C-alpha positions as CSV (number, residue, x, y, z in Angstrom):
1,M,66.9,113.3,123.2
2,N,70.2,114.3,124.7
3,P,71.5,117.5,123.0
4,S,75.0,116.0,122.4
5,L,73.4,112.9,120.8
6,R,71.1,115.1,118.7
7,R,74.1,117.1,117.5
8,F,75.9,113.9,116.6
9,L,73.1,112.2,114.7
10,T,72.2,115.4,112.7
11,D,75.7,116.0,111.5
12,P,76.2,114.9,107.9
13,K,79.7,113.7,108.6
14,A,78.4,111.4,111.3
15,V,75.7,110.0,109.1
16,I,78.2,109.2,106.3
17,G,80.6,107.6,108.8
18,L,78.0,105.6,110.6
19,T,76.5,104.4,107.2
20,I,79.9,103.1,106.1
21,L,80.6,101.4,109.5
22,I,77.1,99.7,109.5
23,V,77.7,98.3,106.1
24,T,81.1,97.0,107.1
25,L,79.7,95.5,110.3
26,A,76.9,93.8,108.3
27,A,79.4,92.4,105.8
28,A,81.5,91.0,108.6
29,L,78.5,89.4,110.4
30,L,76.9,88.1,107.2
31,A,80.1,86.8,105.5
32,P,79.4,83.1,106.4
33,V,75.9,83.4,105.0
34,L,76.7,85.4,101.9
35,F,79.8,83.4,101.1
36,P,79.5,79.9,102.7
37,R,82.6,78.7,101.0
38,D,86.1,79.1,102.6
39,P,87.5,82.4,101.4
40,W,90.8,80.6,100.7
41,Q,89.1,78.2,98.3
42,M,89.5,78.4,94.5
43,V,86.1,79.2,93.0
44,S,86.9,80.2,89.4
45,R,89.7,80.7,87.0
46,P,92.6,82.9,88.2
47,F,92.7,86.6,87.2
48,L,89.0,86.9,86.5
49,P,88.4,90.7,86.0
50,P,85.7,92.4,88.0
51,F,82.1,92.8,86.7
52,Q,82.4,90.0,84.1
53,D,80.8,87.2,86.2
54,A,77.7,87.9,88.2
55,R,78.8,85.3,90.8
56,Y,82.1,87.1,91.4
57,W,81.4,90.8,91.1
58,L,84.9,91.9,92.0
59,G,86.8,89.2,90.2
60,T,89.3,86.7,91.4
61,D,92.9,86.7,92.5
62,M,95.9,84.8,91.1
63,L,94.6,81.6,92.7
64,G,91.0,81.9,91.6
65,R,89.7,83.1,95.0
66,D,86.7,85.4,95.2
67,I,87.9,89.0,96.0
68,L,84.5,90.1,97.4
69,A,84.4,87.1,99.7
70,G,87.9,87.9,100.9
71,I,86.9,91.5,101.6
72,A,83.8,90.4,103.6
73,Y,85.9,87.9,105.7
74,G,88.6,90.5,106.0
75,A,86.1,92.8,107.7
76,Q,85.9,90.3,110.5
77,M,89.6,90.4,111.1
78,S,89.9,94.2,110.9
79,L,86.9,94.9,113.2
80,I,87.9,92.2,115.8
81,V,91.5,93.6,116.0
82,G,90.4,97.2,115.9
83,V,87.8,96.9,118.7
84,A,89.6,94.4,120.9
85,S,93.0,96.2,120.8
86,T,91.3,99.6,121.4
87,A,89.3,98.3,124.3
88,A,92.4,96.8,126.0
89,A,94.4,99.9,125.4
90,L,91.6,102.1,126.8
91,I,91.4,100.0,130.0
92,L,95.2,100.1,130.5
93,G,95.5,103.7,129.6
94,I,92.6,104.8,131.9
95,L,94.0,102.9,134.9
96,V,97.5,104.3,134.5
97,G,96.3,107.8,133.8
98,A,93.7,107.8,136.6
99,F,96.1,106.7,139.4
100,A,98.9,109.0,138.1
101,G,96.6,112.1,137.9
102,Y,94.8,111.4,141.2
103,N,97.8,110.6,143.4
104,G,100.3,113.0,141.9
105,G,103.8,113.1,143.4
106,W,106.2,110.3,142.9
107,I,103.5,107.9,141.7
108,D,102.6,110.4,138.9
109,D,106.3,110.8,138.0
110,A,107.0,107.1,137.9
111,L,103.9,106.2,135.8
112,M,104.4,109.1,133.4
113,R,108.1,108.3,132.9
114,G,107.1,104.7,132.0
115,T,104.5,106.1,129.6
116,E,107.0,108.4,128.0
117,F,109.4,105.4,127.6
118,F,106.7,103.6,125.4
119,Q,106.1,106.8,123.5
120,T,109.8,107.1,122.5
121,I,109.7,103.7,120.7
122,P,108.5,103.8,117.1
123,T,105.0,102.3,117.5
124,F,104.8,100.3,114.2
125,V,108.3,98.8,114.5
126,F,107.6,97.8,118.1
127,A,104.3,96.2,117.2
128,L,105.9,94.4,114.3
129,L,108.7,93.1,116.6
130,M,106.2,91.9,119.2
131,V,104.1,90.0,116.6
132,A,107.3,88.4,115.2
133,I,108.4,87.3,118.7
134,L,104.9,86.0,119.8
135,A,104.3,84.3,116.5
136,P,101.8,85.7,114.0
137,S,98.2,85.3,115.2
138,I,95.1,87.4,115.9
139,T,95.9,87.3,119.6
140,S,99.5,88.5,119.2
141,I,98.4,91.3,116.9
142,I,95.8,92.5,119.4
143,I,98.4,92.4,122.2
144,A,101.0,94.3,120.1
145,I,98.6,97.0,119.0
146,C,97.3,97.4,122.6
147,V,100.9,97.8,124.0
148,V,101.7,100.7,121.5
149,S,98.3,102.4,121.8
150,W,97.7,103.0,125.5
151,P,100.2,105.9,126.2
152,P,98.1,108.7,124.6
153,V,95.1,107.6,126.6
154,A,97.1,107.5,129.8
155,R,98.4,111.1,129.2
156,L,94.9,112.4,128.4
157,V,93.2,110.8,131.4
158,R,96.1,111.9,133.7
159,S,95.6,115.5,132.6
160,E,91.9,115.4,133.2
161,F,92.3,113.8,136.7
162,A,95.0,116.3,137.7
163,T,92.5,119.1,136.9
164,L,89.5,117.5,138.5
165,R,91.0,116.2,141.7
166,S,90.9,119.6,143.4
167,R,87.3,120.3,142.5
168,E,84.6,120.8,145.2
169,F,82.7,117.6,144.5
170,V,85.9,115.6,145.0
171,K,86.7,117.4,148.3
172,A,83.1,116.7,149.4
173,A,83.5,113.0,148.7
174,R,86.7,112.9,150.7
175,V,84.9,114.6,153.6
176,L,82.1,112.0,153.5
177,G,84.8,109.3,153.9
178,E,84.7,107.7,150.5
179,S,87.7,105.6,149.6
180,N,90.2,106.8,146.9
181,S,89.2,104.0,144.5
182,R,85.5,104.9,144.9
183,I,86.3,108.6,144.2
184,I,88.3,107.7,141.2
185,F,85.8,105.4,139.5
186,T,82.5,107.0,140.6
187,Q,83.3,110.7,140.9
188,I,86.1,111.7,138.6
189,L,86.2,109.1,135.9
190,P,82.7,109.7,134.5
191,N,83.7,113.3,134.0
192,T,86.7,112.4,131.9
193,L,85.0,110.0,129.5
194,S,83.9,112.5,126.8
195,P,87.4,113.1,125.3
196,V,88.3,109.4,125.8
197,I,85.2,108.3,123.8
198,A,86.1,110.7,121.0
199,M,89.6,109.4,120.9
200,S,88.5,105.7,120.8
201,S,87.2,105.9,117.3
202,L,90.5,107.3,116.1
203,M,92.3,104.5,117.9
204,V,90.2,101.9,116.2
205,A,91.1,103.5,112.8
206,S,94.8,103.4,113.7
207,A,94.5,99.8,114.9
208,I,92.9,98.7,111.6
209,L,95.7,100.5,109.6
210,T,98.4,98.8,111.8
211,E,96.9,95.4,111.4
212,A,96.6,95.9,107.6
213,A,100.3,96.9,107.5
214,I,101.4,93.9,109.6
215,S,99.4,91.5,107.4
216,F,100.8,93.3,104.3
217,L,104.3,92.3,105.4
218,G,103.3,88.7,105.9
219,L,103.0,88.6,109.7
220,G,99.2,88.4,109.9
221,D,97.2,85.5,111.2
222,P,97.7,82.7,108.6
223,N,94.3,81.3,109.3
224,R,92.3,84.5,108.7
225,M,91.7,86.5,105.6
226,S,92.8,90.1,105.9
227,W,92.6,93.2,103.8
228,G,96.3,93.8,104.3
229,Y,97.2,90.3,103.2
230,M,95.1,90.7,100.1
231,I,97.0,93.8,99.1
232,G,100.4,92.3,100.0
233,A,99.7,89.1,98.0
234,S,98.7,91.0,94.9
235,R,101.5,93.6,94.9
236,T,103.6,91.6,92.4
237,V,100.8,91.5,89.8
238,I,99.4,95.0,90.3
239,R,99.9,95.9,86.7
240,Q,98.4,92.7,85.5
241,A,95.5,92.6,87.9
242,W,94.9,96.0,89.4
243,W,91.6,95.0,91.0
244,M,93.2,92.6,93.5
245,S,94.8,95.4,95.5
246,F,92.5,98.3,94.5
247,F,89.3,97.0,96.1
248,P,90.8,96.0,99.5
249,G,92.7,99.3,99.6
250,L,89.5,101.2,98.8
251,V,87.7,99.4,101.7
252,I,90.5,100.3,104.1
253,L,90.3,103.9,103.0
254,L,86.6,104.1,103.4
255,V,86.5,102.5,106.8
256,V,89.3,104.6,108.2
257,L,87.7,107.7,106.8
258,A,84.4,106.8,108.4
259,L,86.0,106.3,111.8
260,N,87.8,109.7,111.5
261,L,84.5,111.4,110.6
262,V,82.7,109.7,113.5
263,G,85.6,110.6,115.9
264,E,85.6,114.3,114.8
265,T,81.8,114.6,115.1
266,L,81.9,112.9,118.5
267,N,84.5,115.4,119.7
268,D,82.3,118.3,118.5
269,A,79.2,116.9,120.0
270,L,80.7,116.1,123.4
271,N,82.8,119.3,123.6
272,P,80.5,122.0,122.1
273,R,83.1,124.7,123.0
274,L,85.5,123.1,120.5
275,S,83.0,122.7,117.7
276,R,83.0,125.0,114.7
277,K,80.0,126.9,115.9
278,G,81.5,127.4,119.3
279,R,84.7,128.8,117.7
280,Q,82.7,131.2,115.7
């Protein structure tokens, strides 16, 4: 087994994080099987407290909808938005950072000034504005989060490329007549992926939090159940029915914590010099 993979899989933080993420993924995939009814459908009396009815473990909301079913279907929304927006942001950020770091000069200056422009704008406000302009939907949320998430990736990749472009193996590839695009994608990029992979899990966590905040404010996809929507819809009755906002909020906390644990462990495994043992 690869030493980095072994370090990752034997770290208790990684085990805890992966366990939470696997349970969340299973809930998202099995939601239609476990809860065949529409999560928007009324299934019992409103304001049913948790653990009083075996059919509805976490109780119901003000319209009699199953809280547990809403959490399971909300996992679909959060994972789709988190993974899709992060993947799009990684592709955009890697392309911008790679060409800026490899070419240098005015190309580097132009691309980095554009990157800095996006970083000067408050990310959440910009994402909220984009969703409002594009009309609330899962697609517009993914686009908005992607647009505000790619600059850190671009700066990280640009820094790595600027360091590696003068290495011997890159000079050897140029001497052999390889094209710039081939050198970028086959020689340098594979050597920059470790920090990008570690960053990606933290980006997914940030995307899930952003989607929850957007849905909390009422700009989420109206056709999909969301953890943020569940908390936002129940905030007016939080004293009367605490469970309606507590359980979705707890799930968000656990999933974001799991992603941060996985990201930190990945960073330690892929960069042993930065691990705690390495620092000691």
